[in-house]
N, C-alpha and C positions, 0 to 999 in steps of 0.2 A: 509607576512610581516613577522614580527619576532618584539617580542614587548620586551618590558624591563619589569623586575618587580619591584614589591615594595620595594624588598631588592637589588637594585640598589645602588653602592657607589661610582658612579662618575666618577670613573679610565679614564674612555674616550677611554679604548682599543679600544672597538667597534667602536667608532666615528675614530681613528687612522686609523685602519687596512680594514675600510670599506673601496674598491675598485673603488664604486661611487658615495660617500659622500653623501647618503641617509641617513645619520644618522645626528643629531642635538643635541646639548646639551644646555636646555631650565630648568632655575631654579631647577638645580642642578640633573638633569633626562637625559636621551637617549631618542630622540624620533628619529622615524625613516618614511619611505614611508609608506602607506598603501598600497601599489600594489591595490589600485581601479582600475587602466586603464584609466580613463578618459584621460590623454596626450596621450596615445596613441589612442583613441581614435578622439582626437581632433585633431592630427597631420597633418597638410596637405600636408605632403612629405611623407608619410606612411614612418618616419625613425626610427619609434618604433616599437617595436616588443615583442609580448611575447614569452619565453624560453619553454625548455624544463620542466624547475624548477616553471614555474607558476609565474614568477617575467616578468620581461620590462625591456628590453634592447633599447638603441641609436644607432642605425645604422649611424655610424659619415660619412659615405660615400654619405649615404641619408642626412644628418641634415645640413639647409641650417642657422641655427640658429634664426628663427623667433619669438620664445619666445611662441609662440602659445601654450605651452605645461607649461611652465609655469607660465603665466597667468590663464589656469583654473586650476592648481592645488590646489584642495582644503585646503590644508595644505602647500599652500605656502614653499613646503622643497625642490622646484626646482630652481636652478640658472643657470646661462651660465658662464662660465672663458675662457677668450680668444675663446667665438664661440663653446665652448664644454659643450655641458649639463649636469650638474651632480645634485644627487638630486631622483634619480628614483635607484627604488629599486631590483637588477635582482635575489634576493632569492637564492646567492649563498651560505649565510650559515658561514660564515667566522666570521660574528659577534659572530653568537651563537660558534662558536668552540673558540674565543678568552674567551667568556666571559660564564659564566653559568647561569647568571642571566638572559641571554637570550632570549625567548621558541619562538618558532613557533606560532605566531597567530593563522594560520589556523586552528591546531588541539586544541589552548586556545578557541576558536569559535564555534567551530563544540562542544567542549564539554560544555561547557555556554548552546548555545542551545538544549541540551541534558538535562543538568541538570531542565533547565526548564519545560520541558515536563512532566517530569518524577515527578517536583514540583506540576503541575496542575493535576493528578491524580481521582482528586477527583473529575472536572469540567468532562474531557476525559475521554473515554474508555482505559485500559492499552495498552502500545506503539504496543504491539505486535499484538493485534486486528485491528488496522489502517492500511492496507498495504499499503498503498503509504509514510507513515513512516518508515514502515519496510527498514532495509538495506538488500541489495542482501546474501539471507540463501546460494549460492552459495560455497559450499567449493570446491569442486573438479569439473573438467572438463572431460567428457570422449568422446573417440571416438571406433566406431563399426567399425575393416575393415578384411582382407584379410590378413595377414601376414605372414612371414619367420620365422621357430625357426632355423635361421642359425647353431647352432650345429646340427643337420640331416640333413643339405644340403648340396647337393655333386653337385651344379651347374649343372645339369647337363640340364637344358633348359625345361624339359616338360614341367612344367606348362604356361611356356613363347610362346611354341607353340598350347599350347590347350586357350588361354586367346581371347576368340573371339573378345575382343575392343585392343590390343598391349598395356594395362597396367603393363604389366611386362618385364622388361630388365635385361636378366643375360648375364653376361658376363663371361670369363674364359680366363685365361692368358697362357693358353698354344697354340700350334700351331696346324693350320689347317691338318684335314686328324684324327683327335684322335679320339674314341669314348666318347662321356660323359656320357654314361650311359641314354640316355633320353630315350629309350626301344619305339621308333618310326616306326624302324623297326619289334619290335614285333608284335606292332600295324596292321600293313599294310600287314604283311606275309599272305596269302590266303590259308596256310596248317598246320597252325602252326608250322612253323620249324625253328623260331627264339624262343627261350626262352630268360624270362627276365633278362639271364647274358648273355646273345648277342654268344649264342653257337647256330650253326645250326646243325640240321639234317639233315647229307647229302643226308641220303637215302630216304628222302620225300619233302626235296629242289626240285624246280621244273625252278631255273634259273628265275624266271620272273621278278630278279631286282628290283621288288616295294621294297626293303627292300635300296636298291641302291638310287633312287630317293626320296625316304621319308631321307634318310639320311642328316638334317642340316650342318653338320660337313665335308662333305663328306671322312668318315671312314671305307666307306667300298666298298671292289674291289673283282674283280674275278681272282683267281688266278687256272690254270688248271681246269675251270668248276666247281669251288666251292665257294662257298661264303666265303669270308674272312672279318676278324672285327679286324680292328686296336685299340688296347686297351692300357692303361696304369692303373696298377694297386696301383694307388697313389690317395689321394684325391686333387682335383684341387683348385689354389686359385683365386679368382673371387669376383664377388661380384653380389646381384638379388634384384634391387628395383622396388617397385610394388607402384601404387597411395595407397595413405594413405586414400581416400574415404573422406577427410577433408569437401570437398564441398566448399571452395574456387572457383573454377572457374565457379559453379554455381553463386556464390555470384555477383563474377567480369562480369560474362554474359549481353549482354547487351541488349539481352529478354529474352523471357521464353522459349528459345527451350533448354536450359541447366539447370535442376535446380536439388533438390535436394527433394525426394518424399518419406516422411517415412523412413530416413536414409538410402537413398538408391538412387546414380546419375541416371537421366533419360537422354535422347538427343532425340529431333525431329528436324530433320535436314529442314524439310518441313517449319519449319517456321525460317529459316533464309534465305526465296528467297531473301530479300531486299537487299543484300549484307552486311550484319552483318559482323562484324571485332571479330575474337576472340582472336586477338592478345595479349591484356591484358592478357587474360585466361592464356595463353598458356607461356605468359613471365613468370605470377608469380606465374607458377605450382612450390611447395615447391620442388619435387622430378625430374621436367621435366621430367614427362611420357604423360605429355599433348600435343596434336600436331594436324596436321593438316593430316587426313588420304589420303596416296599417291593413292591407290587404287580405292577410291570409293567418289564418285561428284555428287552433285543435279543439275538438268537440269534448269536453270530460263529461261525460256521459254519468259520473256516478255522483256530481254537481251542479250536474245541467246546468251549464256556464261555458263559453267561449272563451278559452287561453290562448293571450297572443304569443308567437312564435319571436324566434330570432333572425335578424336579419342585418345585412351589411359588415359580413366578416367574408371576405376572400376564400372563395373555395381551389383556388388554382387551374381554372378551367381553359383559361388563357384564348377566352373569348374574345378580351378587350385586346390582345396582341393581333389575333386573326382582324378583325375589323378596320383597325387604327393600318390599313396597309397603303394608304396613298402617302404617312408621312412617316410612318415608323417609329411614332413619339413611345407606345407605350413595349415595354420589354420584358423580357424576364434578366431580373438583375440580382447584384450578393452586394449585400451592404458588411461591413466588418467592423470592428472596435478595438483596438489593443487596450480600451478603459483610460489613456493620458485625457489629459483635458487642456485646453490653451491657458496662456498666461494671465489670460482676462479672470482666472478661474478669481472669484471674491470671496470661497469659504462661504458659500451664504446657509448652505445644508438644505438648502430647497431639493437638491438631485437627492439625499439622502431621505428627504422627508415622504416623498413621492414613490420613491421607486418600492413597488409591490413584492418583488423578490427579494428583498433584503439584500442587495448584490452590493451596495455602496456606504462605504462607512466616513466618514467627515476627520478631515484632521485638519489642525490648526494652519493655512497655508495652501492645501493640497485636500485629494480625496482619494482614497483605493476603491478600487471595483473588482469582487469576487468575479473573475469570467465563466468562473464553472455554475454561478448564480445567474447572470445577465440573460435574459435573453433577448436583449435589442429591441426593447422595447418601445424606445426611445423618449421615452416618460420624462426624465431626466433632462433630456435635450431641449422638449418642445418647453419645458418650465424654466430651463434656465437661464435668468435675466440678462447675462451677458455674453450670450453663445458661446460658451468655454466649450461643450460637449457636441460633436459634431453628429446629425441628423441630414438623413432624407426625404425628409416632408417641407413640404409646406405651411403646416400647421403647426402655429404657435399660443402657446398661453401668456399673456402677460400681464404681468402685476398692475393690477387696476386701480386701488384702494387699500389705507386698512387701519390700524392704529396702534403707536409704538408708544410705552410709556415706562419710565423705570421708579418700580416703589423704593422710593429713598430706605426706608424701615429695612430694605432686605439690601439693600446696595453696601457692598463692603470695597466700594473706591478702590477697585483694582486696578480700574481704568483699559481691560482688556476690550471693553465695549469700544471707547476710544480709539485704540490702537486699530485694533479690527475694522472696523467703519472706514469703506470707501467712498466714502460722499458728502464725508462732515458733517454728518447730522447728529453728534453726539458732541455736544460743546461742556467743558468746564464750567462754570457760573457758581461762585462763591461756595469752591472745594466740595461742589456736589456736580454729578451728571447727568444733563437732560439731553432728553431728544430733541432735536429741532426739524420740527414736523415738516419744516419748508424745503429741507433738505433731504430727508427719509424717503427713501423707495421704495421701502419695509422688505427689502428682498432678507433680512432674519438672520444677518450675519454676526448682530452686536447679541440678539436672542440668544443663539447658541455658543459664542461667547464667553456666554456669561456664567462666572461659577456658584452662582448665588440663586439664580434664579428670581433674579429681580425684574424681570422686563413683563409686561401686561401687554403681549402681543398677540396682532390677528393680523389678515392680511387677503383678499379676496383678486381673483383672478380673472381677466376677459379673455373671449377668444379673438383672435387676429390669424392673420396671414404673412407671411413673408416667402421672399424668395430665396431659392436654396444656391 
């Protein structure tokens, strides 16, 4: 709720601007809905919901005007006019914007409670000595993982070939038949005839063709009874994506088969004997390395069928670091985040939508992050359309297309969508707000700002890649 201070001048600007008519003028002062939620609890049609900002909104498509919210409102703030419910605060903040005497009641009440506790220090121990009264001390969340120094990486794919769980995906943008420098040919040569620069010692080479069989890019051939390696002396373009070791897949596991132990992911496929489904974990993997193994299965004797097992998650064996011994691009790394975002944030709310740990809360103009819940899965970062959240992976989910439409019967003409949109995609035509599809990026900021749930909205993402 937003409250009026004792300095209220009675100009009624907050009342005139409130889109839900949630502020009343009594004895020369402005009083508003308490956002206590009693209307929400008593609505028989589930037509009242709590939005991302902590306020309450009437879904007029469900509301039948029965009046239960009005009869149960403890402050008689709710009215019904022409079948439309008014008087419920959505915490849109418009009143605070037009009047400096309006303050956020949540923060005010919090301060009052803290001051009361501090004033009773004679009777109670210091606040810092009472664990259940202490606020979170977490200032930054960290995650240890095996990552890539992209400045030194030559995208040879050696780490990918030696990863036992397929948790590393390397893509190179050049044609098949070109040597990537992975040195697998050197590893399998029984006579040490192939050196680290893919130069063959013809005197010792026995033409066993082990190098040809091992080459993942078919870059080795035989000409005139000699091994020939097809090389390009240039650094390729491409990408390397690997498991972040965030543990989100373990959190979404239906049983205890996949879990994080001492900061390391572990998986016991024998616990998946009862048709346990890992589709949720796979679909929510932030970098999409998690998948079902296409080579190994576990046999379910009871149902007489083969069940797939998980792959694509890092087990922290460090093998990638050991085999990347020429350039040292694979390293043990630590990622950290203090929950802050850049000024590019447009309050679109995508980060809050995709966060499976419910660690992100959307505010108008910003977000807040519960670092005690955050596991640094970077789902928010890979989906952020303006890259306002830091990330450590080259993986990216971009908005592909969508649908955005304002239902005029539900629109309250408050103009919040118009003020929120960073792309001039909301236009006012004949006193109605409409979506300009040519400018719309389907970020969803307008939808999240709307206090009337008047938007019909959909969006689709596509996989992409970008530098770090």
